[in-house]
C-alpha positions as CSV (number, residue, x, y, z in Angstrom):
1,M,13.3,-6.9,-30.2
2,A,9.9,-7.7,-29.2
3,D,7.2,-5.0,-29.3
4,S,7.7,-3.2,-26.0
5,T,4.1,-2.0,-26.0
6,Q,2.9,-5.6,-25.4
7,M,5.6,-6.5,-22.9
8,T,4.6,-7.3,-19.3
9,N,5.9,-5.9,-16.3
10,A,8.1,-8.9,-15.5
11,E,9.5,-8.8,-19.1
12,L,10.4,-5.1,-18.7
13,E,12.2,-5.8,-15.4
14,L,14.2,-8.5,-17.3
15,L,14.8,-6.1,-20.1
16,A,16.0,-3.4,-17.7
17,D,18.4,-5.9,-16.1
18,A,19.8,-6.9,-19.5
19,Q,20.5,-3.2,-20.7
20,G,22.3,-2.0,-17.7
21,G,20.4,-2.6,-14.6
22,S,22.0,-4.0,-11.4
23,G,22.6,-7.3,-12.8
24,V,21.3,-9.1,-9.7
25,E,18.0,-11.0,-9.8
26,V,15.4,-9.2,-7.9
27,K,14.4,-11.3,-4.8
28,R,10.8,-11.0,-3.8
29,I,9.7,-11.9,-0.1
30,G,6.3,-12.5,1.4
31,Y,4.5,-10.1,3.7
32,F,5.4,-12.0,6.7
33,Q,9.0,-12.0,6.0
34,L,8.8,-8.2,5.3
35,I,7.2,-7.6,8.7
36,V,9.8,-9.7,10.4
37,R,12.7,-7.8,8.6
38,R,11.2,-4.4,9.4
39,F,10.9,-5.6,13.0
40,V,14.5,-6.9,13.3
41,R,15.9,-3.6,12.0
42,Q,14.6,-1.8,15.2
43,R,17.0,-2.1,18.2
44,S,14.5,-1.2,20.7
45,A,12.2,-3.8,19.8
46,M,14.9,-6.5,19.7
47,I,16.0,-5.3,23.0
48,G,12.4,-5.7,24.3
49,L,12.1,-9.1,22.8
50,A,15.4,-10.4,24.3
51,I,14.2,-9.1,27.8
52,L,10.8,-10.8,27.4
53,V,12.6,-14.0,26.4
54,V,14.7,-13.8,29.5
55,L,11.9,-13.3,31.8
56,I,9.9,-16.1,30.3
57,L,12.9,-18.5,30.9
58,M,13.2,-17.0,34.3
59,A,9.5,-17.9,35.0
60,V,9.7,-21.3,33.4
61,F,13.2,-22.5,34.7
62,G,13.5,-20.4,37.9
63,P,11.5,-22.7,40.2
64,L,13.5,-25.8,38.9
65,I,16.9,-24.1,39.9
66,C,15.8,-22.7,43.1
67,R,16.6,-24.8,46.2
68,F,13.4,-23.5,47.9
69,D,9.7,-23.7,47.1
70,Y,7.5,-20.5,47.3
71,T,5.1,-22.1,49.8
72,D,8.0,-23.5,52.1
73,P,9.1,-20.8,54.6
74,D,12.6,-20.7,56.2
75,F,12.1,-19.9,59.7
76,S,15.8,-19.5,60.4
77,A,16.0,-16.6,57.9
78,L,13.5,-14.0,58.4
79,N,13.9,-10.7,56.5
80,V,17.4,-11.7,55.3
81,P,18.8,-9.6,52.4
82,P,20.1,-11.1,49.2
83,N,22.9,-13.6,49.8
84,A,24.4,-16.6,48.4
85,T,21.7,-18.9,50.0
86,H,18.6,-16.8,49.2
87,W,19.4,-15.1,46.0
88,F,16.7,-12.5,46.4
89,G,16.6,-12.5,50.0
90,T,13.6,-13.5,52.2
91,D,10.5,-11.7,53.6
92,G,9.0,-11.5,57.0
93,G,7.6,-14.9,56.9
94,G,10.9,-16.6,55.7
95,F,9.8,-17.3,52.1
96,D,12.5,-17.3,49.6
97,L,11.8,-14.2,47.4
98,F,13.5,-15.5,44.4
99,A,10.9,-18.7,44.4
100,C,8.2,-16.3,45.0
101,V,9.2,-13.8,42.3
102,T,9.7,-16.5,39.6
103,H,6.3,-18.2,40.4
104,G,4.7,-15.0,40.7
105,L,6.1,-13.8,37.2
106,G,4.7,-16.9,35.5
107,R,1.3,-16.4,37.1
108,S,1.1,-12.8,35.9
109,L,2.4,-13.8,32.4
110,V,-0.2,-16.6,32.3
111,I,-2.9,-14.1,33.3
112,G,-1.9,-11.3,31.0
113,I,-1.4,-13.5,27.9
114,S,-4.8,-15.5,28.5
115,Y,-6.5,-12.3,29.0
116,A,-5.1,-10.8,25.8
117,L,-6.0,-13.8,23.7
118,I,-9.7,-13.9,25.0
119,T,-10.1,-10.2,24.7
120,T,-8.7,-10.0,21.3
121,V,-10.9,-12.9,19.8
122,L,-14.0,-11.6,21.4
123,S,-13.3,-8.0,20.3
124,A,-12.7,-9.1,16.8
125,I,-15.7,-11.2,16.3
126,I,-18.1,-8.9,18.0
127,G,-16.7,-5.6,16.8
128,T,-16.6,-6.6,13.2
129,A,-20.0,-8.5,13.2
130,I,-21.6,-5.0,14.5
131,A,-19.8,-3.2,11.8
132,Y,-21.0,-5.8,9.1
133,A,-24.6,-5.6,10.1
134,R,-26.6,-2.5,9.0
135,G,-29.7,-0.9,10.2
136,V,-31.5,-1.8,13.4
137,P,-28.9,-4.8,14.2
138,E,-26.1,-2.3,14.1
139,K,-27.9,0.2,16.4
140,I,-28.7,-2.8,18.7
141,G,-25.2,-4.0,18.8
142,M,-23.9,-0.3,19.6
143,W,-26.6,0.2,22.2
144,F,-25.4,-3.3,23.7
145,L,-21.8,-2.0,23.9
146,D,-22.7,1.4,25.4
147,M,-24.8,-0.4,28.2
148,L,-21.7,-2.7,29.0
149,L,-19.5,0.3,29.4
150,V,-21.5,1.8,32.3
151,I,-21.4,-1.3,34.3
152,P,-19.1,-1.0,37.3
153,S,-16.8,-3.8,36.0
154,F,-14.2,-3.3,38.8
155,L,-16.6,-4.0,41.6
156,L,-18.1,-7.0,39.9
157,V,-14.9,-8.6,39.2
158,A,-13.6,-7.8,42.6
159,M,-16.5,-9.4,44.3
160,I,-16.4,-12.6,42.0
161,V,-12.5,-13.2,42.7
162,R,-12.9,-12.4,46.3
163,A,-15.3,-15.2,46.6
164,S,-13.0,-17.7,45.0
165,S,-10.4,-19.9,46.7
166,G,-6.8,-19.3,46.9
167,T,-5.9,-22.1,44.3
168,T,-8.3,-21.1,41.6
169,G,-8.5,-17.4,42.1
170,W,-6.2,-16.7,39.1
171,L,-8.6,-18.6,36.9
172,I,-11.7,-16.7,38.0
173,L,-9.6,-13.6,37.7
174,I,-8.9,-14.3,34.0
175,V,-12.7,-15.0,33.4
176,G,-13.7,-11.6,35.2
177,L,-11.1,-9.4,33.3
178,S,-12.0,-11.0,30.1
179,A,-15.6,-10.5,30.5
180,F,-15.4,-6.8,30.5
181,G,-12.0,-6.1,28.9
182,W,-13.1,-6.6,25.3
183,I,-15.8,-3.9,25.2
184,G,-13.4,-1.0,24.5
185,Y,-11.4,-2.7,21.9
186,A,-14.6,-3.9,20.1
187,R,-15.9,-0.4,19.6
188,T,-12.5,0.6,18.2
189,L,-12.5,-2.4,15.8
190,R,-16.0,-1.6,14.9
191,T,-15.2,1.8,13.6
192,V,-12.2,0.6,11.7
193,A,-14.3,-2.2,10.0
194,L,-16.8,0.3,8.9
195,S,-14.6,1.1,6.1
196,L,-14.0,-2.4,5.2
197,R,-17.4,-3.4,4.8
198,E,-17.7,-1.1,1.6
199,R,-14.7,-2.8,-0.1
200,D,-15.6,-4.7,-3.2
201,Y,-14.6,-8.1,-2.1
202,V,-16.9,-7.7,1.0
203,R,-19.8,-6.7,-1.4
204,A,-18.9,-9.5,-3.9
205,A,-19.0,-12.1,-1.1
206,K,-22.4,-11.0,0.0
207,Y,-23.9,-11.0,-3.5
208,M,-22.4,-14.4,-4.2
209,G,-24.5,-15.7,-1.0
210,V,-21.6,-16.2,1.3
211,S,-22.9,-16.3,5.0
212,P,-22.2,-13.4,7.1
213,I,-20.1,-15.5,9.5
214,T,-17.9,-16.7,6.8
215,T,-17.4,-13.3,5.4
216,I,-16.5,-11.8,8.8
217,I,-13.8,-14.7,9.6
218,R,-12.4,-14.7,6.1
219,H,-12.5,-11.2,4.8
220,L,-13.0,-8.7,7.6
221,I,-10.9,-10.0,10.5
222,P,-7.9,-10.9,8.3
223,N,-7.7,-7.4,7.2
224,L,-7.6,-6.1,10.6
225,G,-4.6,-8.3,11.4
226,S,-2.1,-5.6,12.0
227,I,-4.4,-3.7,14.4
228,L,-5.2,-7.0,16.3
229,I,-1.6,-8.0,16.6
230,I,-0.9,-4.6,18.3
231,D,-3.8,-4.6,20.5
232,M,-3.1,-8.1,21.7
233,V,0.3,-7.2,22.9
234,L,-1.1,-4.1,24.5
235,C,-3.7,-6.3,26.1
236,V,-1.0,-8.3,27.8
237,I,0.3,-5.1,29.6
238,G,-3.3,-4.2,30.4
239,G,-4.0,-7.6,31.9
240,I,-0.7,-7.8,34.0
241,N,-1.5,-4.1,35.4
242,S,-5.1,-5.2,36.2
243,E,-4.0,-8.3,38.1
244,T,-1.4,-6.2,39.9
245,A,-4.0,-3.8,40.9
246,Y,-6.5,-6.2,42.1
247,S,-3.9,-8.2,44.0
248,F,-2.4,-5.1,45.5
249,L,-5.6,-4.1,47.0
250,G,-6.2,-7.7,48.2
251,L,-8.8,-8.4,45.7
252,G,-7.0,-10.7,43.3
253,I,-4.5,-13.4,43.9
254,K,-4.5,-14.8,47.4
255,A,-2.5,-17.2,49.5
256,P,-1.2,-19.8,48.9
257,D,-0.8,-18.7,45.3
258,T,1.3,-15.6,44.5
259,S,1.9,-13.2,41.8
260,L,3.8,-9.9,41.3
261,G,0.9,-7.8,42.5
262,Y,0.4,-10.2,45.6
263,L,4.3,-9.6,46.5
264,L,3.8,-5.9,46.1
265,S,1.0,-6.2,48.5
266,Q,2.7,-8.0,51.0
267,G,6.1,-6.2,50.9
268,S,4.5,-2.7,51.3
269,S,4.2,-2.9,54.9
270,A,8.1,-3.7,55.1
271,M,9.3,-1.1,52.8
272,L,11.4,0.5,55.4
273,S,12.8,-2.6,57.3
274,A,13.3,-4.8,54.1
275,P,13.2,-2.8,51.1
276,W,14.2,-5.5,48.8
277,V,11.0,-7.4,49.6
278,I,9.1,-4.7,47.5
279,L,11.9,-3.3,45.2
280,I,12.7,-6.6,43.5
281,P,9.2,-7.5,42.4
282,S,8.7,-3.8,41.4
283,V,11.7,-3.8,39.1
284,V,10.5,-7.1,37.6
285,L,7.2,-5.7,37.0
286,I,8.5,-2.5,35.4
287,V,11.0,-4.4,33.3
288,L,8.3,-6.7,32.1
289,C,5.9,-3.9,31.0
290,V,8.5,-1.9,29.4
291,S,9.7,-4.9,27.3
292,M,6.1,-5.5,26.1
293,Q,5.8,-1.7,25.3
294,M,8.9,-1.8,23.3
295,I,7.8,-5.0,21.4
296,G,4.3,-3.2,20.8
297,D,6.1,-0.2,19.5
298,G,8.3,-2.2,17.2
299,L,5.2,-4.0,15.8
300,R,3.5,-0.9,15.3
301,D,6.4,0.5,13.0
302,A,6.9,-2.6,11.4
303,L,3.1,-3.0,10.2
304,D,3.1,0.7,9.3
305,P,4.5,1.1,5.7
306,Y,5.1,4.8,6.4
307,S,7.2,4.3,9.5
308,R,10.9,4.7,10.0
309,A,11.2,0.8,10.2
310,T,10.8,0.5,6.3
311,G,14.6,1.6,6.1
312,S,16.1,4.0,3.6
313,V,17.5,3.5,0.1
314,S,21.2,3.9,-0.4
315,D,22.6,6.0,-3.4
316,D,23.6,2.8,-5.3
317,D,20.1,1.4,-4.9
318,T,18.6,4.8,-6.1
319,K,20.7,4.8,-9.2
320,S,19.8,1.1,-9.8
321,V,16.1,1.9,-9.4
322,E,16.5,5.1,-11.7
323,T,18.1,2.9,-14.4
324,V,15.1,0.4,-14.3
325,V,12.7,3.2,-14.6
326,D,14.5,4.8,-17.4
327,V,14.8,1.5,-19.4
328,Q,11.2,0.8,-18.8
329,A,10.0,4.3,-20.1
330,T,12.3,4.0,-23.2
331,A,10.9,0.5,-23.8
332,K,7.2,1.7,-23.4
333,A,8.1,4.7,-25.7
C-alpha cells in the first residue's frame, strides 16, 4: 500500500471506493449542468417555463392560424362574444380580439426582452466600471448616476414616444425605456462589485498591466453572472409593465400597431357592455408576468447554493459519504 500521507484527493477517493465505498464511479458535472439540474427540480419554475413557451408559441404562430388580421375589421360582427368564428370575440370596431391579442403579446414580449437585454448590458458595464475605478473617477461616476435618478424619466419618455408615428412607436419606446431603466440596476451592481475589485485575481490582472476594460469584461462581469441573469428576467417584467402603463395612458403604442397595454386602454371603455374585450388581454398579461416571476424565483434558487433547490441527501447517500470520509481519515492517519 502506498504512503497515504502523499496521496492526492483523487487517489484517496479511489481508495475509499475500493475499501467499501459505494462502488459507483463519482460523476462530476459542470457548473452550468448543476444550475440546470437545480432549476429542473423546482416544479413552480418548470410550470412558469412551460407557460412562457406556450405564450411565445401563441405569439409566433397565432397570427398564422387566425383567419383575421388585427388591422382588418369585420363590420358584420361588432362586440361579438367569443364564438367559433372569432375565438376571443371582437371589439367595438369589429377587430378580431384573438388576432389583436396574439400580435399585442408578441409586441409586448419584444419590447420587454429588448429592454431587458439593453438595460442589463448597460448596467453591467457602467456599474462595474464605476466600482473598478477609485478616487475621483468613482465619485464622478456616482454623482452622474445620482443626477440621472432625479430626471423625470416618465415625462421625457412620454414626450418622445408621443411624437413618434404608430408604426415606429415601439422602437422609440424601447430606446426611451432603456435610456433610463439601467440607472437603478447600475447602482446595485456597483455595490456588489465593490467586493470583487478587492479579489486577488483582479489585483493580479491590474499589476500585470491588463487594461481596465479587459479586466471588467473578463473578471468582474462574469463573476456577477448569477445576479445579471436574475436582473434580466425581472427586467423583462419591468419592461412589459412599463409598456402597459404608457400604452394604457395613451402615451405608448398607438394605432395601427397594438400591444397588451393598448388593448387594455381601448377595452376599458367597454368594460360593462363587452367585458371580454378587457378581461382576455388582462388574463394574458397577468399569466405572462406570473410565469416570468416563477422563472425568476427558480433561477434565484438554482443559483443560490444555500437554497432548497440544492436538494437533500438520502440515508444511503449519507452512509456512503460517511464511509468515504472514514476511509480517507484512516488513510491520512
